[in-house]
Short mmCIF file of the C-alpha atoms (twelve columns), coordinates in Angstrom:
data_MODEL
# 
_entry.id   MODEL 
# 
loop_
_atom_site.group_PDB 
_atom_site.id 
_atom_site.type_symbol 
_atom_site.label_atom_id 
_atom_site.label_alt_id 
_atom_site.label_comp_id 
_atom_site.label_asym_id 
_atom_site.label_seq_id 
_atom_site.Cartn_x 
_atom_site.Cartn_y 
_atom_site.Cartn_z 
_atom_site.pdbx_PDB_model_num 
ATOM 1   C CA . UNK A 1   0.547   6.797   -26.308 1 
ATOM 2   C CA . UNK A 2   2.358   8.871   -23.373 1 
ATOM 3   C CA . UNK A 3   4.485   6.741   -21.492 1 
ATOM 4   C CA . UNK A 4   3.473   6.558   -17.610 1 
ATOM 5   C CA . UNK A 5   6.320   6.239   -14.895 1 
ATOM 6   C CA . UNK A 6   5.454   2.438   -14.620 1 
ATOM 7   C CA . UNK A 7   6.494   1.895   -18.505 1 
ATOM 8   C CA . UNK A 8   9.618   3.877   -18.006 1 
ATOM 9   C CA . UNK A 9   10.597  1.779   -15.044 1 
ATOM 10  C CA . UNK A 10  10.006  -1.308  -17.317 1 
ATOM 11  C CA . UNK A 11  11.900  0.000   -20.263 1 
ATOM 12  C CA . UNK A 12  14.760  1.047   -17.999 1 
ATOM 13  C CA . UNK A 13  14.751  -2.589  -16.540 1 
ATOM 14  C CA . UNK A 14  14.708  -4.159  -19.835 1 
ATOM 15  C CA . UNK A 15  11.301  -5.817  -19.212 1 
ATOM 16  C CA . UNK A 16  8.835   -6.540  -22.261 1 
ATOM 17  C CA . UNK A 17  5.323   -5.305  -21.872 1 
ATOM 18  C CA . UNK A 18  2.475   -4.425  -23.801 1 
ATOM 19  C CA . UNK A 19  0.600   -1.245  -23.008 1 
ATOM 20  C CA . UNK A 20  -2.850  -0.476  -23.122 1 
ATOM 21  C CA . UNK A 21  -4.757  2.998   -23.297 1 
ATOM 22  C CA . UNK A 22  -8.488  2.318   -22.379 1 
ATOM 23  C CA . UNK A 23  -9.649  5.949   -21.776 1 
ATOM 24  C CA . UNK A 24  -11.118 7.079   -18.525 1 
ATOM 25  C CA . UNK A 25  -11.760 4.094   -16.559 1 
ATOM 26  C CA . UNK A 26  -12.580 5.349   -13.353 1 
ATOM 27  C CA . UNK A 27  -16.105 4.469   -13.336 1 
ATOM 28  C CA . UNK A 28  -15.631 0.888   -14.689 1 
ATOM 29  C CA . UNK A 29  -15.635 -2.133  -12.747 1 
ATOM 30  C CA . UNK A 30  -12.659 -4.436  -12.808 1 
ATOM 31  C CA . UNK A 31  -14.659 -6.875  -15.072 1 
ATOM 32  C CA . UNK A 32  -15.732 -4.158  -17.357 1 
ATOM 33  C CA . UNK A 33  -11.641 -3.272  -17.942 1 
ATOM 34  C CA . UNK A 34  -10.988 -7.009  -18.579 1 
ATOM 35  C CA . UNK A 35  -13.748 -6.942  -21.323 1 
ATOM 36  C CA . UNK A 36  -12.272 -3.925  -22.948 1 
ATOM 37  C CA . UNK A 37  -8.980  -5.133  -22.722 1 
ATOM 38  C CA . UNK A 38  -10.407 -8.554  -24.252 1 
ATOM 39  C CA . UNK A 39  -8.804  -10.652 -21.449 1 
ATOM 40  C CA . UNK A 40  -10.186 -13.297 -18.905 1 
ATOM 41  C CA . UNK A 41  -10.897 -11.374 -15.578 1 
ATOM 42  C CA . UNK A 42  -8.400  -13.847 -13.760 1 
ATOM 43  C CA . UNK A 43  -5.594  -12.227 -15.956 1 
ATOM 44  C CA . UNK A 44  -6.470  -8.513  -14.900 1 
ATOM 45  C CA . UNK A 45  -5.126  -7.584  -11.455 1 
ATOM 46  C CA . UNK A 46  -5.755  -4.784  -9.318  1 
ATOM 47  C CA . UNK A 47  -3.161  -3.305  -6.721  1 
ATOM 48  C CA . UNK A 48  -4.579  -2.917  -2.877  1 
ATOM 49  C CA . UNK A 49  -2.687  -1.172  -0.244  1 
ATOM 50  C CA . UNK A 50  -3.122  -1.648  3.387   1 
ATOM 51  C CA . UNK A 51  -2.148  -1.082  6.973   1 
ATOM 52  C CA . UNK A 52  -1.333  -3.884  9.403   1 
ATOM 53  C CA . UNK A 53  -1.935  -3.735  13.214  1 
ATOM 54  C CA . UNK A 54  2.062   -2.825  13.470  1 
ATOM 55  C CA . UNK A 55  1.358   0.133   11.347  1 
ATOM 56  C CA . UNK A 56  3.344   -1.035  8.424   1 
ATOM 57  C CA . UNK A 57  1.913   -0.638  5.006   1 
ATOM 58  C CA . UNK A 58  1.577   -3.603  2.526   1 
ATOM 59  C CA . UNK A 59  0.785   -3.953  -1.068  1 
ATOM 60  C CA . UNK A 60  -1.502  -6.851  -2.360  1 
ATOM 61  C CA . UNK A 61  -2.110  -7.632  -6.124  1 
ATOM 62  C CA . UNK A 62  -5.200  -9.713  -6.762  1 
ATOM 63  C CA . UNK A 63  -7.304  -10.609 -9.728  1 
ATOM 64  C CA . UNK A 64  -10.012 -8.303  -10.311 1 
ATOM 65  C CA . UNK A 65  -12.733 -10.917 -10.049 1 
ATOM 66  C CA . UNK A 66  -11.523 -11.569 -6.311  1 
ATOM 67  C CA . UNK A 67  -11.482 -9.848  -3.087  1 
ATOM 68  C CA . UNK A 68  -8.623  -9.681  -0.763  1 
ATOM 69  C CA . UNK A 69  -8.800  -11.852 1.993   1 
ATOM 70  C CA . UNK A 70  -7.940  -9.923  4.863   1 
ATOM 71  C CA . UNK A 71  -7.119  -12.745 7.408   1 
ATOM 72  C CA . UNK A 72  -5.239  -14.390 4.410   1 
ATOM 73  C CA . UNK A 73  -3.410  -11.424 3.752   1 
ATOM 74  C CA . UNK A 74  -2.748  -10.566 7.283   1 
ATOM 75  C CA . UNK A 75  -0.967  -14.180 7.905   1 
ATOM 76  C CA . UNK A 76  1.054   -13.753 4.448   1 
ATOM 77  C CA . UNK A 77  2.704   -10.787 5.721   1 
ATOM 78  C CA . UNK A 78  3.046   -11.968 9.584   1 
ATOM 79  C CA . UNK A 79  0.590   -9.490  10.869  1 
ATOM 80  C CA . UNK A 80  -2.335  -9.835  13.316  1 
ATOM 81  C CA . UNK A 81  -4.472  -8.036  11.265  1 
ATOM 82  C CA . UNK A 82  -4.668  -5.749  8.189   1 
ATOM 83  C CA . UNK A 83  -7.274  -3.136  6.922   1 
ATOM 84  C CA . UNK A 84  -7.457  -1.304  3.690   1 
ATOM 85  C CA . UNK A 85  -6.061  2.254   3.782   1 
ATOM 86  C CA . UNK A 86  -8.484  4.824   3.295   1 
ATOM 87  C CA . UNK A 87  -8.748  6.405   -0.243  1 
ATOM 88  C CA . UNK A 88  -7.392  10.022  0.806   1 
ATOM 89  C CA . UNK A 89  -4.330  8.307   2.082   1 
ATOM 90  C CA . UNK A 90  -3.311  6.507   -1.275  1 
ATOM 91  C CA . UNK A 91  -1.874  9.470   -2.959  1 
ATOM 92  C CA . UNK A 92  0.615   10.838  -0.207  1 
ATOM 93  C CA . UNK A 93  1.609   7.287   0.594   1 
ATOM 94  C CA . UNK A 94  2.185   5.665   -2.972  1 
ATOM 95  C CA . UNK A 95  2.146   8.760   -5.347  1 
ATOM 96  C CA . UNK A 96  -0.683  6.874   -7.163  1 
ATOM 97  C CA . UNK A 97  -4.826  7.672   -7.025  1 
ATOM 98  C CA . UNK A 98  -7.607  5.108   -6.664  1 
ATOM 99  C CA . UNK A 99  -7.919  3.523   -9.958  1 
ATOM 100 C CA . UNK A 100 -4.326  4.206   -11.310 1 
ATOM 101 C CA . UNK A 101 -2.488  2.389   -8.391  1 
ATOM 102 C CA . UNK A 102 0.316   -0.137  -9.547  1 
ATOM 103 C CA . UNK A 103 2.745   -2.201  -7.724  1 
ATOM 104 C CA . UNK A 104 5.552   -0.621  -9.615  1 
ATOM 105 C CA . UNK A 105 6.625   2.816   -8.976  1 
ATOM 106 C CA . UNK A 106 5.404   3.760   -5.818  1 
ATOM 107 C CA . UNK A 107 6.983   6.604   -3.660  1 
ATOM 108 C CA . UNK A 108 8.517   3.937   -1.424  1 
ATOM 109 C CA . UNK A 109 8.675   0.334   -1.691  1 
ATOM 110 C CA . UNK A 110 6.288   -1.480  0.725   1 
ATOM 111 C CA . UNK A 111 6.370   -5.491  1.142   1 
ATOM 112 C CA . UNK A 112 4.480   -6.846  -1.908  1 
ATOM 113 C CA . UNK A 113 2.322   -9.702  -2.150  1 
ATOM 114 C CA . UNK A 114 0.967   -11.226 -5.286  1 
ATOM 115 C CA . UNK A 115 -1.790  -13.816 -5.612  1 
ATOM 116 C CA . UNK A 116 -0.468  -17.056 -6.045  1 
ATOM 117 C CA . UNK A 117 -2.904  -17.506 -9.025  1 
ATOM 118 C CA . UNK A 118 -0.678  -14.981 -10.981 1 
ATOM 119 C CA . UNK A 119 2.333   -17.796 -10.970 1 
ATOM 120 C CA . UNK A 120 0.373   -19.860 -13.583 1 
ATOM 121 C CA . UNK A 121 -0.564  -17.182 -16.047 1 
ATOM 122 C CA . UNK A 122 1.432   -16.763 -19.406 1 
ATOM 123 C CA . UNK A 123 0.733   -13.050 -18.809 1 
ATOM 124 C CA . UNK A 124 -0.880  -10.639 -16.354 1 
ATOM 125 C CA . UNK A 125 -2.459  -6.923  -16.884 1 
ATOM 126 C CA . UNK A 126 -2.323  -4.286  -14.034 1 
ATOM 127 C CA . UNK A 127 -2.435  -0.695  -13.961 1 
ATOM 128 C CA . UNK A 128 0.325   1.130   -15.541 1 
ATOM 129 C CA . UNK A 129 0.159   3.984   -12.618 1 
ATOM 130 C CA . UNK A 130 -2.410  6.171   -14.367 1 
ATOM 131 C CA . UNK A 131 -6.155  5.855   -14.627 1 
ATOM 132 C CA . UNK A 132 -7.137  4.598   -18.077 1 
ATOM 133 C CA . UNK A 133 -3.646  2.827   -18.647 1 
ATOM 134 C CA . UNK A 134 -2.694  -0.725  -18.150 1 
ATOM 135 C CA . UNK A 135 0.501   -2.911  -18.654 1 
ATOM 136 C CA . UNK A 136 0.687   -6.569  -19.756 1 
ATOM 137 C CA . UNK A 137 3.903   -8.591  -18.707 1 
ATOM 138 C CA . UNK A 138 5.024   -12.006 -17.983 1 
ATOM 139 C CA . UNK A 139 4.429   -12.630 -14.105 1 
ATOM 140 C CA . UNK A 140 7.926   -13.973 -13.540 1 
ATOM 141 C CA . UNK A 141 9.354   -10.465 -14.928 1 
ATOM 142 C CA . UNK A 142 7.753   -8.680  -12.169 1 
ATOM 143 C CA . UNK A 143 10.453  -9.657  -10.095 1 
ATOM 144 C CA . UNK A 144 13.248  -7.767  -12.180 1 
ATOM 145 C CA . UNK A 145 11.404  -4.699  -11.124 1 
ATOM 146 C CA . UNK A 146 10.275  -5.172  -7.629  1 
ATOM 147 C CA . UNK A 147 10.734  -7.654  -4.808  1 
ATOM 148 C CA . UNK A 148 7.276   -9.876  -4.040  1 
ATOM 149 C CA . UNK A 149 6.354   -13.346 -3.273  1 
ATOM 150 C CA . UNK A 150 3.210   -15.236 -3.935  1 
ATOM 151 C CA . UNK A 151 0.673   -16.433 -1.536  1 
ATOM 152 C CA . UNK A 152 -3.051  -17.416 -1.338  1 
ATOM 153 C CA . UNK A 153 -4.308  -13.997 -0.453  1 
ATOM 154 C CA . UNK A 154 -7.807  -13.988 -2.374  1 
ATOM 155 C CA . UNK A 155 -11.091 -14.952 -2.253  1 
ATOM 156 C CA . UNK A 156 -13.294 -15.161 -5.758  1 
ATOM 157 C CA . UNK A 157 -16.338 -12.874 -5.905  1 
ATOM 158 C CA . UNK A 158 -19.497 -13.841 -7.465  1 
ATOM 159 C CA . UNK A 159 -19.874 -10.805 -9.736  1 
# 
């Protein structure tokens, strides 16, 4: 398997991880990705990029069986409101495309908040920075690579 930048960064920081290559998952739902990984949906996370009323960008990492609660997320980062950035803005801003966005290895560091549910997990999976690639790490090891905080930022979906 080819290594992604995320995997190289994890190697550099000596963070243990398991890498998965699941093929082109761009048409899969998050739950389908979890099924392919043979992981519970609440252990597989998606990375979302937002913009606050102030114009600052923020990164949120939430379980794939949940949605980002914009009000909770805004409160977590001290903004009056936030909204998702447009898909076309993702690549120039982060260096990632939709479906391959990872909290690790963005062009620039943005304030990052991980849903508090991750803190209770033995491991979590998220994009390895390329469509079809995932990494699984111990949540506490993420702080060896990026600065982040935990907060209650999601709401379960009924999917």
